[in-house]
N, C-alpha and C positions, 0 to 999 in steps of 0.2 A: 264235310259238305253239308250234311243235315244241320249241323250247328250254325252254319252261316245262314241257312234258310230260316231256321227257327228264330235266330236273333233278329233277323230283318223283320219277321212277322210281328214280333213284339216290341219293335221300336216305337216310342211315343210319336204321335203325329204333330206335336207342338214344335215351334221353330224359334222360341225366344233364346236369348243368349245363354242363359243358365242351362236350359235344356240342351242346347247345342254343345256346350262344354261337357255336360254329363254324358251325352251320347258319344262324343268324340273320345272321351276318356275310356268309356266302356269298349268301344271298337278298337282302341289302341291296345288295351289289355287282351281283348279277345284275339286280336291279330298276333300278339306275341305268343300266346298259347298255341293258336293254330299254326303259326309259323314253325314252331318246334315240330309239330306233327308233319307239316309239309316237307320239312327237311328229311324226315324219316322216309316219307313216300318217295321223294326224289332220289334218295340214296339206295333204297331197297328194291323198289319196283323194277328198275332196269336190270338188276342181277337176279330177278325172280325170287327174292326173299319175301317172307311174310312181313307185313307191316305191324303185326301184333306179337309175333313170337320169333326169336327170343326177345325179352325185354331189352330196353336200351342198355348198351354196354360200351366200354372203351374199345375203340377199334384196334388198339395196340395190345393191351394186356387182357382184353375181353372180360374185365371185371364188371359185374352188374352195377349199374349206377343207382345211387340212392336218390330219394326225392330232393335232397339238398343239391344234388348235382344237376337237376333237371329244371331249375328255375330259369325261364327264358332270359337271356342276356346277362342277368345278375350272376348266375353261377359261373359263367365264362369269365366275367370280370374279377370275381372274388378269387378264382383259381388262377388268375393271370394267364389264361389260355392254355393251361396244362391239366393233364389228368391228375387227380389228387392221389392216385394209387401208384402209378408208374412214372409220373412226371413227364410223359411224352406230350408233344404239342397237339393241341386240339385245333382242328381246322377252323379258321374264322368264318367259314361258310355257314356254320351253325348260328352264331349270334347275328350275322348279317341277314340271313334268311328270316329270322324271327323279327328283327327290328324293321326290315323292309316291309314285312307283312303288316305290322302294326301301323307304321306310318302311311302306307298306301291305303289301308282301310279308312283311316281318318281323311286322307286326301280325297278319296272317292266320295265319302259322305259330305264333306264340306262343299264339294262341287255340285252334287246332285240332290242333297237333302233326302227327305223321306219319299223317294220315288222308286219306281221299278228299275230305273236306270242304276240306282245305287246297288240293288241286288245283282244286276248284270255286272256291274263294276267289281263288286266284292268277289264274285265267281271268277271274273277275269284276272284279278289279282291272285287269287288262290291258284289258278292254272299257271300263271306266270312264275310264281315262286317255285312250284314243283318242277316245272319244265326247266327253269333256269338252273336249279340245283343239279338235275339229271344231266343236262347238256354240258354244264361246266365240268362235272365230275367224269362223265363217261362219253361225252359227245354223242349222246343218244336221246331221242325224243320218243318215249315209250308209247305204243299204240294204246295200251291199257289205260293210261292217264287220259289221253284224248277221248277215248270211248266213254269214260265216266262222265266227262263234262259235256259231251256233244248233245245228249238228250235235253239237258237243262237249257243250253243255249238255243236249241231248236225251238223248244216250247216258248221260252221267253220272247224270242223274236217273232214267232208266229202270233203270239198274243199282244206283244207291245213292240211293233216295228217302229223304227225311227221315222220313216215316211212310208214308202211303198214296200211291201214284202218282196217285190221283184228286185229292188235295189240290194237287198240282202242276198238274194239268190245270185245276182250277177256279181256281187262283191265276193262271194265264195268262189265263183268261177274265175274271176280275175285274180284273186289272191293265190289260189292253187295253180292257175294257168301260167302266171308269170314266173313262178319258181320252177314249175315243171319245164318250162321253156329253157330256163337257165341250166337245169340239170341235164337236159338233152344236148344243148350246144357245148357245155363244158364237160360232157361225158362223166358225170358223177362229181362235179365240183361242189355239189350241195346234196345233202341227204334227202331221202324221201320223207323223213320225219318233218323236215322244214316245210315241204310241200303240203302235207296234211295239216300241219299246224296253221299255216297261213291261209289255207282254205277255210278252216274253222274260224279263224280271226276275221276273214273276209265276210263270213256270214254274220258275225257279231257286229262288225263296224259298218257294213254296207259298202256299196260301190264307191261313193264319194270319199269316205274316210279311209278306205284301204289304200288310196293313192298316197296321201301324206304319210301314212304309217310306213309304207315301203320306202319312201324317200328318206324319212328320218332314220329308219333302220340302216339303210345303206350309208348315210352320212356318218352316223355314230360308229358303225362297223369299220368304215374306212379310217376314221380318226383313231379309234382304239387299236386297230390292226397296224396302222402306220406307226403309232407310238410304241407298240410292243416291238416292232422290228427296229425302230430307231434306237431303242435302248437295249437291243439284242436279247430280248426276253424270249423271242421266237425267231426261227429261221425263215428266210424268204420262202414263200409257197407252202409254209407249214399251215395246215388247216386249223382254223379256230371255230368254235361253235357259233353259229349264226342265230340260233333260236332266241337267245337273250336279247339280241338287237331287234329282232322282229317283235318281241313282246314289249320292249321299251317303246318302240315306235307306235305300236298298237295302243298301249296305255295312254300315250300322249295324244294320239289322234282320237281316241275314245273320249277324252276330256276336252281337248281343244281343237278337234278336227274342223268344225265349222268356222272357228276363228281363224285358223291357219288358211283355209280355203278362201275366206272372205278377204284376208289381207293380201293373199297372192293375186286374186282377181282385181283388187283395187289398184295394184301396181300398173295394170294395163288400161285402167279407166281414167 
């Protein structure tokens, strides 16, 4: 978290092509490195393990990994997705989390440049990767991860609101409220972690942008869920984690929310 803040502070304020390429490359490498750490957070925090001890190890044979084994993405490719010691399969979640963080860091910067929205976006990406790993692995959104990010998002939006600060307040109410309503009417068809997550995302996005975020999340969730059932990868009514879809919808709305809303309104004009 602190590394993201420090890196943003020292980003050059120039915008020429050469500098843009340099900053994008830097953020991509930073994202790969931080993505490796975010994997650790997403896998350890839900089961109440320390994120610093014990050091990284193979989950099968528990052999402590060497620096050569910890190079983001590259180590996975060179070992062909297997542990070098016991040859057991290594989850692709590791390189995917690293690569996604690097690419999303660059995506945020290219869309927002050297602005405070870039810092907000980098923190949003960081939260998204941690929560996605946790939700995919354990179907759990840990309170401790949300509590770490909440003060940063509160301060950023109090200092740099998109429009009125009240739009962020009502965005939080709407985000948490709509999912709480779903939890009540479905009697637990969605977890309380999703409610708290979307409440926080509503504060970040604001009232207007939380609407397309929710619609996109539902559309992607329906397509993915339907595809998994079609190919019999899951059973009917088998629960699937909804947090990743909320985060995908929120990232898209964070970047393109105003464009999506303007396009939708233009249809009726």
